[in-house]
N, C-alpha and C positions, 0 to 999 in steps of 0.2 A: 329346836322347834322349826326354825327356818329350813334346816336340812330336809325335814319330813315334808314340808311343803314344796320344795324345789325338786325333790326326787321324782315324783310323778311326772312333772313337767319335762325333766331330763330324759326320762324313759320314753315318753311320747315322741319327743323330737328326734331321739336317736333311732327309733323304729320306723319313722316315716321314711317313704321312699323319696329320694331327693331328685325328682325329675321336674322340679319347679322352675329351673332355668335351662336353656339350651346347652350351656357349657357343662352343667352338672349332669344332665342326661347323657351327653356324649362321653364325658369322663367316666362315669359309672359304667356305661356299656363297654367301653374299651378295657377298663381295668379289670372288670369281672371275667373277661375272656382270657387274659394272660395267665399261663400256668394252670389252667383248668380245661374241662371239657363242658360245654354248655349245651342245654337241650334246645331243640327246635322251638319249643313253647317260649323258652327264655328269650330267644332272639325275636320271635314274632310279637311278643308282648312290647318290645321296645323299638320296633320299626314300623314304617308305614309306606304307602305308595309303591313305587317301583322296587324298593328293597324288600318290602314285605311280600310282594308278588313273587319275586325270585326266590326268596327263602321257602315259600310255600310250594314252588314248582321244582326245586332241585331234587334229585334222587337222594336216598338215604346214604349212599356211598359218598356222593359229592358233599353232602351235609356233614358227614363224619370227618372228611378232610378238612372242612372249614371250621368246625367246631372244636377240634382236638388241638389245643395249644399247650399241652403239658410240657413240651420241651422248649418253650419259648418264655423267656423272663424279660418283663418290661424294665428297662432302665430309667426312661423319663417320658413324660407326656407334657407337652407345652402347647397352649393355645397361642397362635401367632397373631391372628386378627380375627374380627367378626364383623359382619354386616347384617344388622337385624332390622326387621320390620315388625309389625304387630304380631303376626302368626307365622313368620318365616325367618330363619337365620341361616346364613352361610358362614361356617366357621373353618378357618384355615388352621391346621394344627400339625404337629410333628410328634412322631413316636420313635424312641430309640429302643431297641431290644436286642437281646442275644439269643442265639439258637444253641441249645445244649444237648448233649447226649453223654451218658456216663459221667455226669457232673462236671463236664469239661465244655467250655464255650468253643464253638467252631466258627460261628459267624456273628458279626456285629452288623446291625442294619439300622439305617436311619430313613424314615419314610415321612414325606410331607403329603398331606391330604387335605381335601376340602369336603366338608360334610354339610349337606342340606338338612336342617332340622325344622320340623314343622310343629306347631301347636295343635294338638287334636284333643278336644274335650278336656282341656286344662293340663295335659301332659305333653311334654316335648318329646317327640319321636323322630328317629332317624329316617329320612326319606331316601337319601342317596349319598354314596361316598365315592369320590374319585381321586385317583393317585395323581399327584403332581410330579413327584420326584422320588426315586428310591435309590439308595446308596448301600451296597453290600461291601463288607470288608472281611475277607477270609482270614482267620487267625492261624491257619495251618495250610500247607499246600493242598490243592484240590486234586483229587484223583479222578480223571475223567473216565476211568474204566469201571468205576463203582456204579 
C-alpha cells in the first residue's frame, strides 16, 4: 500500500526540471550538451542576459558548430567554488572531457570556467561564462598539415 502512495510522488519529483539551485542548473546545462546536438531553443530556454543575446544573434552555421558535441565525451564536472547572493551566483567549475573520432580519443582537455547564474522568475539561468584556464593534452602526434 505504501508503495502505491509513494509511486506518484517519485514520478513527480523525477519529472521536475531541476533548475531550483544555481549549481543544478549549470550542471544540467553542461551535461545535456556533451555527446549530443542541442537546439537553439534548448539553449535559449536556459540562458539570460548577454549569453542569451549572443545565442539569438549568431548565425545558424556558428550555432551548429557550438551545439554539436557528439564527438566530445565528458569525463568529470566539478564545482570548485561559488559566491552567491539572493538573485546572483558566480560559480567556478572545471570540466574534463575527451575529444573522439572513430571511437578513439585524440585529446584530453581540462577547462576551468566561471559562470554567472541569475535567478529569473524562480529559475536559475546562465548569464555569462568565461574561461579561466584551458589545458589540452594530445594523445597522439598532431599533424599540422591536416
